[in-house]
VOBA-1610 file (N, C-alpha, C; in pm, whole numbers, padded with zeros to 5 digits, always signed):
BEGIN
Unk+03561+04309-06468Unk+03543+04182-06398Unk+03679+04131-06351Unk+03687+04090-06226Unk+03813+04047-06167Unk+03845+03903-06205Unk+03964+03883-06262Unk+04004+03750-06309Unk+04125+03700-06233Unk+04126+03570-06208Unk+04242+03504-06148Unk+04293+03396-06241Unk+04422+03372-06238Unk+04483+03269-06322Unk+04558+03171-06232Unk+04512+03047-06232Unk+04580+02940-06158Unk+04669+02865-06256Unk+04794+02845-06218Unk+04890+02786-06312Unk+04952+02894-06397Unk+04973+03010-06338Unk+05019+03127-06415Unk+05162+03113-06464Unk+05239+03018-06410Unk+05379+03005-06451Unk+05397+02913-06572Unk+05290+02847-06615Unk+05298+02764-06735Unk+05285+02848-06861Unk+05308+02787-06977Unk+05299+02861-07102Unk+05157+02908-07131Unk+05060+02824-07102Unk+04921+02866-07119Unk+04885+02979-07025Unk+04935+02972-06902Unk+04910+03080-06806Unk+04973+03210-06851Unk+05094+03202-06905Unk+05162+03323-06954Unk+05084+03386-07069Unk+05028+03305-07157Unk+04946+03358-07266Unk+04819+03423-07214Unk+04759+03363-07113Unk+04641+03426-07052Unk+04675+03563-06996Unk+04789+03575-06931Unk+04829+03704-06875Unk+04854+03806-06987Unk+04915+03761-07096Unk+04938+03851-07210Unk+04807+03905-07267Unk+04707+03820-07275Unk+04578+03861-07330Unk+04501+03947-07230Unk+04492+03900-07107Unk+04406+03965-07008Unk+04457+04101-06964Unk+04588+04123-06968Unk+04642+04250-06919Unk+04596+04368-07004Unk+04552+04343-07127Unk+04503+04451-07212Unk+04355+04433-07248Unk+04288+04343-07180Unk+04147+04316-07208Unk+04060+04431-07158Unk+03961+04474-07235Unk+03880+04589-07192Unk+03784+04559-07076Unk+03756+04432-07049Unk+03657+04398-06946Unk+03716+04321-06828Unk+03815+04238-06853Unk+03875+04160-06746Unk+03997+04232-06688Unk+04009+04226-06556Unk+04126+04281-06486Unk+04194+04166-06411Unk+04324+04149-06434Unk+04396+04044-06363Unk+04409+04084-06217Unk+04334+04018-06132Unk+04333+04050-05990Unk+04439+03972-05914Unk+04462+03847-05956Unk+04555+03762-05880Unk+04603+03646-05966Unk+04722+03596-05929Unk+04782+03482-05999Unk+04823+03379-05895Unk+04817+03251-05934Unk+04834+03144-05836Unk+04927+03035-05889Unk+04999+02973-05793Unk+05090+02865-05827Unk+05093+02766-05711Unk+05109+02638-05743Unk+05116+02537-05638Unk+05258+02520-05584Unk+05356+02577-05654Unk+05495+02554-05613Unk+05577+02681-05595Unk+05528+02796-05639Unk+05609+02918-05634Unk+05538+03033-05561Unk+05442+02999-05474Unk+05370+03104-05403Unk+05466+03189-05320Unk+05439+03318-05317Unk+05525+03412-05245Unk+05626+03479-05335Unk+05649+03424-05454Unk+05740+03484-05549Unk+05665+03575-05645Unk+05733+03673-05696Unk+05674+03757-05801Unk+05669+03677-05931Unk+05563+03694-06007Unk+05552+03629-06137Unk+05668+03672-06228Unk+05721+03791-06201Unk+05832+03843-06282Unk+05960+03761-06263Unk+05975+03699-06145Unk+06091+03613-06123Unk+06091+03496-06219Unk+05973+03449-06253Unk+05961+03336-06346Unk+05959+03384-06491Unk+05889+03496-06512Unk+05875+03551-06648Unk+05917+03697-06649Unk+06045+03726-06667Unk+06092+03865-06670Unk+06027+03950-06778Unk+05974+03886-06883Unk+05911+03966-06989Unk+05783+04033-06941Unk+05734+03995-06822Unk+05613+04057-06767Unk+05646+04175-06675Unk+05772+04215-06669Unk+05812+04331-06588Unk+05730+04454-06629Unk+05671+04521-06528Unk+05587+04639-06547Unk+05458+04611-06624Unk+05432+04484-06653Unk+05308+04446-06722Unk+05213+04377-06626Unk+05263+04277-06554Unk+05182+04206-06453Unk+05263+04201-06323Unk+05265+04310-06247Unk+05347+04316-06125Unk+05276+04251-06005Unk+05253+04120-06012Unk+05178+04050-05909Unk+05262+03940-05845Unk+05226+03906-05723Unk+05292+03798-05650Unk+05208+03672-05659Unk+05272+03559-05683Unk+05203+03431-05691Unk+05150+03392-05554Unk+05023+03355-05551Unk+04957+03323-05425Unk+04927+03173-05415Unk+04899+03131-05292Unk+04862+02992-05266Unk+04723+02963-05323Unk+04704+02840-05368Unk+04574+02801-05425Unk+04481+02762-05311Unk+04395+02857-05273Unk+04297+02838-05167Unk+04161+02880-05224Unk+04074+02785-05264Unk+03949+02819-05332Unk+03863+02923-05260Unk+03853+02914-05128Unk+03771+03011-05054Unk+03829+03151-05065Unk+03961+03163-05052Unk+04026+03293-05063Unk+04019+03346-05206Unk+04034+03256-05303Unk+04026+03297-05443Unk+03888+03352-05475Unk+03785+03288-05424Unk+03648+03331-05451Unk+03619+03471-05398Unk+03686+03509-05291Unk+03664+03643-05234Unk+03729+03752-05319Unk+03829+03715-05398Unk+03904+03815-05474Unk+03866+03820-05622Unk+03804+03713-05673Unk+03784+03705-05817Unk+03639+03673-05853Unk+03605+03707-05978Unk+03474+03672-06033Unk+03485+03552-06127Unk+03597+03543-06196Unk+03619+03436-06292Unk+03762+03385-06278Unk+03777+03254-06286Unk+03908+03192-06267Unk+03942+03106-06388Unk+04062+03125-06439Unk+04114+03043-06548Unk+04209+02941-06489Unk+04183+02813-06517Unk+04269+02706-06467Unk+04361+02661-06580Unk+04487+02700-06573Unk+04586+02663-06674Unk+04682+02561-06614Unk+04626+02454-06564Unk+04702+02353-06491Unk+04717+02226-06573Unk+04815+02143-06541Unk+04827+02014-06610Unk+04706+01926-06579Unk+04680+01829-06664Unk+04569+01737-06639Unk+04590+01664-06507Unk+04480+01642-06436Unk+04484+01574-06307Unk+04477+01668-06189Unk+04495+01798-06213Unk+04493+01898-06105Unk+04353+01959-06089Unk+04289+01988-06202Unk+04159+02056-06198Unk+04047+01970-06142Unk+04066+01838-06140Unk+03961+01749-06092Unk+03914+01785-05951Unk+04007+01837-05870Unk+03970+01878-05734Unk+03949+02028-05722Unk+04032+02106-05791Unk+04026+02252-05776Unk+03899+02311-05837Unk+03861+02266-05956Unk+03745+02324-06024Unk+03617+02308-05943Unk+03582+02187-05895Unk+03461+02175-05814Unk+03463+02263-05688Unk+03580+02273-05625Unk+03591+02356-05504Unk+03563+02502-05535Unk+03615+02552-05647Unk+03592+02690-05687Unk+03445+02714-05723Unk+03386+02618-05792Unk+03245+02631-05830Unk+03155+02634-05706Unk+03188+02552-05608Unk+03111+02552-05484Unk+03119+02686-05412Unk+03231+02757-05432Unk+03250+02888-05370Unk+03185+03000-05452Unk+03127+02966-05567Unk+03056+03065-05647Unk+03134+03124-05763Unk+03254+03074-05788Unk+03335+03125-05899Unk+03286+03073-06033Unk+03309+03151-06137Unk+03297+03103-06274Unk+03433+03046-06313Unk+03433+02928-06374Unk+03558+02857-06401Unk+03572+02826-06549Unk+03690+02859-06603Unk+03728+02819-06738Unk+03848+02726-06722Unk+03830+02597-06749Unk+03936+02499-06728Unk+04003+02465-06860Unk+04134+02491-06869Unk+04209+02464-06991Unk+04267+02323-06996Unk+04253+02246-06890Unk+04308+02110-06888Unk+04211+02013-06954Unk+04251+01886-06960Unk+04164+01785-07020Unk+04073+01715-06922Unk+04068+01763-06797Unk+04002+01688-06691Unk+03851+01675-06703Unk+03786+01764-06777Unk+03639+01760-06786Unk+03589+01752-06930Unk+03679+01724-07023Unk+03638+01721-07164Unk+03564+01594-07201Unk+03606+01482-07148Unk+03545+01354-07185Unk+03428+01323-07093Unk+03311+01307-07153Unk+03190+01284-07073Unk+03186+01143-07014Unk+03258+01051-07073Unk+03270+00916-07018Unk+03396+00913-06931Unk+03376+00908-06800Unk+03491+00918-06710Unk+03583+00796-06721Unk+03529+00685-06769Unk+03614+00567-06789Unk+03710+00589-06906Unk+03664+00664-07007Unk+03754+00701-07117Unk+03867+00790-07066Unk+03832+00882-06977Unk+03936+00970-06920Unk+04040+00886-06846Unk+03994+00793-06765Unk+04087+00709-06688Unk+04175+00626-06782Unk+04119+00576-06891Unk+04193+00493-06985Unk+04297+00573-07063Unk+04257+00690-07115Unk+04345+00764-07205Unk+04441+00858-07132Unk+04397+00915-07020Unk+04484+01007-06945Unk+04561+00935-06832Unk+04514+00816-06797Unk+04577+00737-06691Unk+04583+00813-06560Unk+04474+00878-06529Unk+04459+00952-06404Unk+04321+00925-06347Unk+04303+00955-06219Unk+04173+00938-06156Unk+04078+01046-06206Unk+03963+01010-06257Unk+03871+01111-06312Unk+03799+01190-06205Unk+03746+01303-06245Unk+03661+01382-06157Unk+03528+01309-06139Unk+03455+01338-06033Unk+03323+01276-06017Unk+03233+01306-06137Unk+03150+01210-06174Unk+03065+01222-06292Unk+02975+01345-06285Unk+02926+01379-06166Unk+02835+01494-06155Unk+02900+01624-06201Unk+03031+01640-06176Unk+03101+01762-06218Unk+03138+01756-06366Unk+03169+01638-06413Unk+03195+01624-06558Unk+03069+01659-06635Unk+02954+01617-06584Unk+02826+01647-06652Unk+02795+01796-06653Unk+02840+01868-06551Unk+02812+02011-06542Unk+02901+02095-06634Unk+03016+02041-06670Unk+03110+02116-06754Unk+03060+02123-06898Unk+03066+02241-06956Unk+03027+02261-07096Unk+03152+02260-07183Unk+03163+02162-07270Unk+03274+02156-07366Unk+03248+02265-07469Unk+03337+02364-07474Unk+03303+02489-07545Unk+03401+02520-07657Unk+03356+02499-07780Unk+03427+02545-07898Unk+03333+02643-07968Unk+03356+02774-07952Unk+03256+02875-07991Unk+03195+02857-08129Unk+03275+02825-08227Unk+03225+02813-08363Unk+03129+02696-08381Unk+03133+02600-08288Unk+03056+02477-08306Unk+02945+02458-08203Unk+02953+02523-08087Unk+02843+02509-07990Unk+02829+02635-07905Unk+02827+02750-07973Unk+02821+02879-07905Unk+02700+02890-07811Unk+02587+02836-07852Unk+02465+02851-07773Unk+02474+02781-07637Unk+02561+02682-07624Unk+02575+02610-07497Unk+02655+02688-07394Unk+02727+02790-07438Unk+02823+02857-07352Unk+02759+02962-07262Unk+02652+03022-07307Unk+02599+03141-07240Unk+02534+03114-07103Unk+02484+02993-07082Unk+02410+02965-06960Unk+02483+02869-06867Unk+02610+02894-06847Unk+02688+02808-06759Unk+02787+02891-06679Unk+02842+02829-06575Unk+02951+02891-06499Unk+03075+02804-06504Unk+03070+02699-06586Unk+03180+02603-06587Unk+03207+02560-06731Unk+03321+02603-06785Unk+03359+02569-06922Unk+03482+02480-06923Unk+03474+02376-07003Unk+03589+02291-07031Unk+03642+02331-07168Unk+03760+02389-07169Unk+03820+02438-07293Unk+03874+02321-07375Unk+03850+02318-07507Unk+03897+02207-07588Unk+04049+02198-07594Unk+04098+02081-07632Unk+04239+02062-07653Unk+04287+02129-07780Unk+04419+02144-07791Unk+04476+02213-07907Unk+04458+02133-08036Unk+04499+02005-08035Unk+04481+01923-08154Unk+04333+01909-08192Unk+04243+01881-08096Unk+04102+01873-08132Unk+04046+02002-08191Unk+04094+02117-08144Unk+04046+02243-08199Unk+04077+02253-08348Unk+04203+02233-08383Unk+04241+02240-08524Unk+04170+02133-08606Unk+04157+02014-08550Unk+04098+01902-08623Unk+03947+01920-08642Unk+03876+01949-08535Unk+03730+01956-08542Unk+03683+02076-08623Unk+03754+02189-08614Unk+03718+02302-08698Unk+03737+02267-08845Unk+03841+02188-08874Unk+03864+02146-09011Unk+03761+02047-09062Unk+03708+01963-08974Unk+03615+01858-09014Unk+03468+01899-09011Unk+03432+01993-08926Unk+03290+02023-08902Unk+03208+02045-09028Unk+03250+02128-09122Unk+03165+02154-09239Unk+03134+02029-09321Unk+03233+01942-09342Unk+03207+01825-09427Unk+03134+01714-09351Unk+03160+01701-09220Unk+03091+01597-09143Unk+02946+01636-09119Unk+02924+01759-09076Unk+02788+01802-09048Unk+02701+01810-09172Unk+02762+01825-09289Unk+02688+01824-09415Unk+02682+01685-09478Unk+02732+01585-09408Unk+02723+01448-09455Unk+02795+01420-09584Unk+02912+01480-09602Unk+02982+01472-09730Unk+03090+01364-09737Unk+03121+01299-09623Unk+03230+01201-09626Unk+03183+01064-09580Unk+03258+00963-09626Unk+03229+00825-09592Unk+03273+00793-09449Unk+03199+00702-09387Unk+03240+00649-09256Unk+03374+00576-09270Unk+03446+00569-09161Unk+03574+00495-09152Unk+03679+00547-09250Unk+03672+00675-09285Unk+03768+00726-09383Unk+03856+00839-09332Unk+03836+00884-09207Unk+03911+01000-09158Unk+04049+00958-09109Unk+04150+01023-09166Unk+04288+01007-09123Unk+04345+01145-09094Unk+04404+01163-08976Unk+04454+01293-08934Unk+04603+01282-08904Unk+04681+01363-08974Unk+04826+01369-08958Unk+04857+01505-08896Unk+04892+01507-08768Unk+04903+01634-08693Unk+05046+01659-08649Unk+05086+01786-08653Unk+05221+01826-08610Unk+05210+01945-08516Unk+05296+01947-08415Unk+05292+02055-08317Unk+05431+02103-08280Unk+05437+02232-08245Unk+05558+02287-08185Unk+05574+02235-08043Unk+05692+02248-07988Unk+05726+02183-07861Unk+05664+02250-07739Unk+05614+02375-07753Unk+05551+02440-07637Unk+05430+02364-07587Unk+05370+02282-07673Unk+05257+02201-07630Unk+05293+02099-07524Unk+05421+02068-07512Unk+05467+01971-07412Unk+05488+02036-07275Unk+05474+02169-07267Unk+05492+02238-07140Unk+05638+02262-07106Unk+05665+02297-06980Unk+05799+02337-06938Unk+05881+02224-06876Unk+05819+02113-06846Unk+05893+02003-06785Unk+05971+01929-06892Unk+06101+01927-06877Unk+06187+01865-06977Unk+06171+01713-06977Unk+06178+01656-07097Unk+06182+01511-07112Unk+06288+01479-07217Unk+06320+01353-07232Unk+06421+01313-07330Unk+06383+01362-07470Unk+06254+01354-07504Unk+06210+01387-07640Unk+06205+01537-07667Unk+06209+01619-07562Unk+06198+01764-07584Unk+06327+01841-07557Unk+06433+01770-07517Unk+06560+01842-07497Unk+06616+01881-07635Unk+06698+01984-07635Unk+06746+02043-07761Unk+06813+01940-07852Unk+06902+01858-07796Unk+06977+01764-07879Unk+06887+01664-07951Unk+06773+01631-07891Unk+06680+01536-07952Unk+06583+01603-08049Unk+06546+01727-08020Unk+06443+01794-08098Unk+06500+01871-08217Unk+06614+01935-08197Unk+06669+02019-08303Unk+06703+01937-08427Unk+06670+01990-08544Unk+06696+01924-08671Unk+06642+01781-08673Unk+06525+01764-08613Unk+06464+01632-08603Unk+06314+01645-08619Unk+06247+01534-08644Unk+06104+01532-08668Unk+06055+01399-08615Unk+05971+01401-08507Unk+05938+01277-08438Unk+05788+01253-08431Unk+05748+01129-08454Unk+05613+01088-08424Unk+05609+01043-08278Unk+05497+01065-08211Unk+05486+01022-08072Unk+05343+00981-08040Unk+05327+00902-07936Unk+05198+00848-07893Unk+05122+00789-08012Unk+05187+00700-08084Unk+05130+00643-08206Unk+05000+00568-08175Unk+04891+00615-08237Unk+04757+00558-08218Unk+04712+00558-08072Unk+04773+00643-07990Unk+04744+00639-07846Unk+04735+00777-07783Unk+04716+00882-07864Unk+04711+01016-07808Unk+04579+01038-07733Unk+04587+01106-07618Unk+04469+01127-07534Unk+04364+01217-07597Unk+04397+01285-07707Unk+04297+01369-07774Unk+04209+01291-07871Unk+04240+01164-07895Unk+04158+01083-07986Unk+04013+01073-07938Unk+03987+01034-07812Unk+03846+01023-07770Unk+03773+01157-07767Unk+03846+01266-07746Unk+03784+01399-07748Unk+03732+01431-07888Unk+03812+01401-07989Unk+03770+01424-08127Unk+03654+01332-08163Unk+03666+01205-08127Unk+03560+01109-08160Unk+03430+01140-08087Unk+03438+01196-07968Unk+03318+01234-07893Unk+03238+01339-07970Unk+03305+01440-08024Unk+03236+01542-08101Unk+03185+01487-08233Unk+03265+01407-08302Unk+03222+01349-08429Unk+03098+01263-08411Unk+03093+01188-08303Unk+02977+01105-08274Unk+02850+01189-08259Unk+02865+01304-08196Unk+02751+01394-08181Unk+02699+01448-08313Unk+02785+01445-08415Unk+02746+01491-08549Unk+02701+01375-08638Unk+02699+01253-08582Unk+02652+01139-08660Unk+02761+01055-08724Unk+02888+01089-08702Unk+02999+01012-08756Unk+03047+00918-08645Unk+03018+00789-08658Unk+03039+00695-08549Unk+03167+00613-08558Unk+03238+00621-08668Unk+03357+00535-08687Unk+03477+00590-08612Unk+03567+00503-08570Unk+03693+00551-08511Unk+03779+00619-08616Unk+03868+00706-08570Unk+03956+00781-08660Unk+04098+00730-08647Unk+04178+00756-08749Unk+04322+00737-08738Unk+04383+00874-08711Unk+04454+00886-08600Unk+04505+01016-08556Unk+04645+00998-08501Unk+04742+01065-08561Unk+04878+01057-08510Unk+04943+01195-08506Unk+05036+01209-08413Unk+05094+01339-08382Unk+05246+01335-08396Unk+05301+01451-08431Unk+05445+01463-08452Unk+05497+01590-08385Unk+05618+01583-08333Unk+05686+01700-08278Unk+05774+01761-08386Unk+05757+01892-08406Unk+05835+01966-08504Unk+05930+02060-08430Unk+06052+02080-08475Unk+06145+02168-08404Unk+06112+02316-08421Unk+05998+02356-08365Unk+05958+02496-08359Unk+05887+02517-08226Unk+05872+02640-08185Unk+05814+02668-08054Unk+05662+02658-08054Unk+05599+02728-08148Unk+05452+02734-08150Unk+05397+02681-08282Unk+05270+02644-08274Unk+05197+02613-08396Unk+05152+02469-08404Unk+05035+02450-08466Unk+04984+02317-08498Unk+04936+02318-08642Unk+04972+02214-08715Unk+04914+02190-08847Unk+04851+02051-08846Unk+04724+02044-08878Unk+04659+01915-08896Unk+04627+01899-09044Unk+04676+01792-09102Unk+04643+01759-09240Unk+04545+01642-09234Unk+04423+01666-09280Unk+04313+01573-09262Unk+04274+01515-09398Unk+04258+01382-09401Unk+04217+01314-09524Unk+04086+01239-09499Unk+03997+01240-09598Unk+03871+01166-09589Unk+03818+01139-09728Unk+03740+01032-09741Unk+03680+00995-09869Unk+03545+01062-09886Unk+03526+01127-10000Unk+03400+01195-10028Unk+03294+01096-10073Unk+03168+01124-10037Unk+03057+01037-10076Unk+03018+01055-10223Unk+03040+01174-10274Unk+03001+01202-10412Unk+03103+01294-10477Unk+03086+01316-10606Unk+03177+01403-10679Unk+03148+01549-10644Unk+03230+01604-10559Unk+03218+01745-10521Unk+03347+01814-10564Unk+03334+01923-10636Unk+03454+01991-10682Unk+03520+02068-10569Unk+03647+02100-10588Unk+03720+02178-10489Unk+03654+02313-10467Unk+03610+02377-10574Unk+03544+02508-10564Unk+03413+02497-10485Unk+03337+02391-10509Unk+03211+02371-10436Unk+03236+02349-10288Unk+03341+02273-10256Unk+03371+02244-10116Unk+03419+02370-10043Unk+03497+02452-10109Unk+03540+02578-10049Unk+03418+02667-10020Unk+03320+02664-10108Unk+03196+02740-10084Unk+03124+02688-09960Unk+03125+02556-09942Unk+03064+02495-09823Unk+03131+02549-09697Unk+03263+02555-09698Unk+03338+02603-09583Unk+03314+02753-09558Unk+03314+02829-09663Unk+03290+02974-09647Unk+03151+03001-09594Unk+03053+02925-09639Unk+02917+02943-09590Unk+02907+02901-09444Unk+02970+02790-09409Unk+02964+02737-09272Unk+03025+02836-09173Unk+03134+02902-09213Unk+03207+02989-09120Unk+03192+03138-09152Unk+03091+03175-09227Unk+03081+03313-09275Unk+03066+03415-09163Unk+03014+03376-09047Unk+02994+03469-08936Unk+03103+03459-08830Unk+03203+03377-08854Unk+03303+03348-08750Unk+03424+03440-08763Unk+03451+03520-08659Unk+03558+03620-08669Unk+03700+03563-08672Unk+03717+03438-08625Unk+03853+03385-08615Unk+03880+03268-08710Unk+03790+03243-08803Unk+03812+03138-08903Unk+03838+03204-09038Unk+03948+03166-09101Unk+03983+03220-09232Unk+04004+03104-09329Unk+03913+03095-09425Unk+03919+02991-09527Unk+03995+03046-09648Unk+04098+02975-09689Unk+04181+03022-09799Unk+04112+03005-09934Unk+04153+03087-10027Unk+04100+03079-10163Unk+04150+02951-10231Unk+04083+02917-10340Unk+04113+02795-10414Unk+04262+02787-10449Unk+04324+02674-10411Unk+04464+02653-10443Unk+04562+02707-10342Unk+04512+02771-10235Unk+04599+02832-10135Unk+04587+02756-10003Unk+04700+02725-09940Unk+04699+02649-09816Unk+04783+02723-09710Unk+04738+02717-09583Unk+04803+02798-09478Unk+04927+02733-09420Unk+05008+02816-09356Unk+05126+02772-09281Unk+05112+02818-09137Unk+05180+02750-09046Unk+05165+02781-08903Unk+05208+02923-08869Unk+05311+02973-08936Unk+05359+03107-08905Unk+05256+03214-08937Unk+05161+03183-09023Unk+05060+03282-09064Unk+04950+03302-08960Unk+04953+03223-08851Unk+04860+03245-08740Unk+04935+03265-08607Unk+05066+03273-08613Unk+05152+03280-08494Unk+05112+03395-08402Unk+05085+03364-08276Unk+05052+03466-08177Unk+04911+03518-08186Unk+04825+03457-08268Unk+04689+03507-08288Unk+04586+03401-08250Unk+04459+03440-08253Unk+04350+03348-08223Unk+04284+03293-08349Unk+04350+03309-08463Unk+04293+03261-08588Unk+04314+03111-08608Unk+04219+03053-08679Unk+04236+02920-08738Unk+04223+02939-08888Unk+04330+02910-08961Unk+04329+02920-09107Unk+04320+02781-09167Unk+04245+02768-09275Unk+04234+02636-09337Unk+04225+02645-09489Unk+04278+02542-09552Unk+04273+02528-09697Unk+04216+02392-09731Unk+04147+02383-09846Unk+04078+02260-09884Unk+04120+02219-10024Unk+04152+02091-10041Unk+04187+02037-10172Unk+04113+01908-10199Unk+04068+01888-10321Unk+03999+01765-10361Unk+04084+01693-10465Unk+04108+01565-10439Unk+04182+01482-10534Unk+04079+01402-10614Unk+04055+01443-10738Unk+03953+01377-10821Unk+03994+01235-10859Unk+04123+01204-10855Unk+04169+01069-10888Unk+04126+00968-10781Unk+04135+01009-10657Unk+04108+00917-10546Unk+03973+00938-10481Unk+03910+01053-10509Unk+03784+01085-10444Unk+03800+01125-10299Unk+03920+01170-10266Unk+03944+01211-10127Unk+03963+01362-10117Unk+03930+01413-09998Unk+03951+01554-09969Unk+04068+01567-09873Unk+04144+01673-09889Unk+04253+01707-09797Unk+04222+01842-09735Unk+04215+01849-09602Unk+04191+01974-09531Unk+04314+02005-09448Unk+04369+02123-09466Unk+04483+02167-09386Unk+04435+02277-09292Unk+04449+02253-09163Unk+04401+02346-09061Unk+04516+02383-08969Unk+04542+02514-08951Unk+04653+02557-08867Unk+04606+02653-08758Unk+04665+02640-08641Unk+04639+02731-08528Unk+04769+02752-08452Unk+04771+02854-08366Unk+04874+02868-08264Unk+04825+02786-08145Unk+04900+02683-08107Unk+04854+02593-08001Unk+04833+02662-07867Unk+04907+02770-07840Unk+04891+02841-07713Unk+04779+02946-07716Unk+04734+02981-07837Unk+04629+03082-07851Unk+04495+03016-07882Unk+04464+02996-08008Unk+04337+02930-08042Unk+04330+02791-07980Unk+04447+02729-07959Unk+04451+02597-07899Unk+04446+02596-07747Unk+04445+02714-07683Unk+04446+02718-07537Unk+04393+02853-07486Unk+04484+02947-07458Unk+04446+03071-07389Unk+04353+03159-07470Unk+04378+03173-07600Unk+04292+03258-07683Unk+04150+03208-07685Unk+04134+03078-07706Unk+03999+03021-07706Unk+03933+03031-07568Unk+04014+03018-07462Unk+03960+03031-07327Unk+03902+03171-07305Unk+03972+03274-07350Unk+03921+03411-07336Unk+03801+03432-07428Unk+03804+03376-07548Unk+03689+03384-07638Unk+03566+03322-07571Unk+03583+03207-07507Unk+03473+03144-07434Unk+03426+03231-07318Unk+03522+03288-07246Unk+03487+03374-07132Unk+03409+03497-07178Unk+03449+03554-07291Unk+03377+03669-07345Unk+03231+03635-07372Unk+03207+03521-07434Unk+03070+03479-07466Unk+02992+03454-07338Unk+03053+03381-07247Unk+02987+03347-07120Unk+02945+03473-07044Unk+03031+03573-07045Unk+03005+03695-06967Unk+02925+03800-07044Unk+02891+03772-07170Unk+02812+03866-07249Unk+02891+03979-07310Unk+03022+03964-07319Unk+03107+04066-07381Unk+03118+04041-07531Unk+03176+04137-07602Unk+03209+04117-07742Unk+03301+03995-07751Unk+03265+03900-07836Unk+03338+03774-07845Unk+03485+03793-07879Unk+03516+03900-07950Unk+03654+03923-07994Unk+03733+04012-07898Unk+03671+04055-07789Unk+03736+04148-07697Unk+03870+04094-07647Unk+03974+04177-07658Unk+04105+04137-07610Unk+04180+04042-07701Unk+04121+04011-07817Unk+04180+03908-07904Unk+04214+03959-08043Unk+04219+04090-08058Unk+04249+04147-08190Unk+04399+04150-08217Unk+04458+04031-08216Unk+04601+04020-08241Unk+04626+03990-08389Unk+04703+04073-08454Unk+04751+04039-08587Unk+04860+03934-08571Unk+04860+03827-08650Unk+04966+03728-08637Unk+05105+03791-08648Unk+05199+03739-08566Unk+05335+03789-08569Unk+05408+03728-08690Unk+05464+03812-08773Unk+05531+03761-08893Unk+05647+03851-08931Unk+05761+03799-08966Unk+05792+03657-08988Unk+05822+03587-08856
//
């Protein structure tokens, strides 16, 4: 199947190229950029020499549709609102990695992203696709909205206890940390070396745009209360760790809760639940599509602690996008994603 990548010069686009170039079913047919068309992708990413010897092309939906069967949009938020509908009208299958179609309430999108939303009819057509949580919705669509990185780690960590009704309302607190690649390639004061190195920063306090995305899914599971969610920049390139706290409704032991998680994810190829007393680190999923999680119960306070880690560029972006594309196209869900984490 012929694949195109729009936004190929970004970090998410580079990860898509890394995955797709060895995928058994997808062939990278073309790559696109809004600012570097006419240049070889190798000029931007020399590590792709002899791997993806393609020239960046202009973003023209009609021309793209003639060359490709499926298009991955690895663009910043605010770009896909126009490109995705145009591609869909031309008959393309679209996997959008931006946040432009994740929120079903377009007024929420305008409030949290501070951008003009896509028309409601296209937002309604987009399937918010997290394979472990709504796999059945993915197979009968041509338009997927890929989840955000923080929501992926958070919602995978919360799903078993929320869907089983094990926690109290108004008790979820999420303390999230990310490597700087999540900020993209555009430099800002907070991401320059002098500010980031040997430093640890909180940002977007109580105002991160992924809050409504997480709450949207929780609401669908019957948890209606707002969450406390804050994010921090860590001086590393890749990785997300979400440490989640919630109050349990009843006395559930740590061993019993781990059994709940193992049962919930027993068929999932990319979820790894740690044994009792063991908690994951970001480096243990580096470069892979895995989400690792550990669960702890504090009997003194009646609270549970869930630690969920992913590679933000893989399970948090490109890896999950390919996993979704595999399901949508009827391929083996794990095709092209058998990466052992890079360690150390």
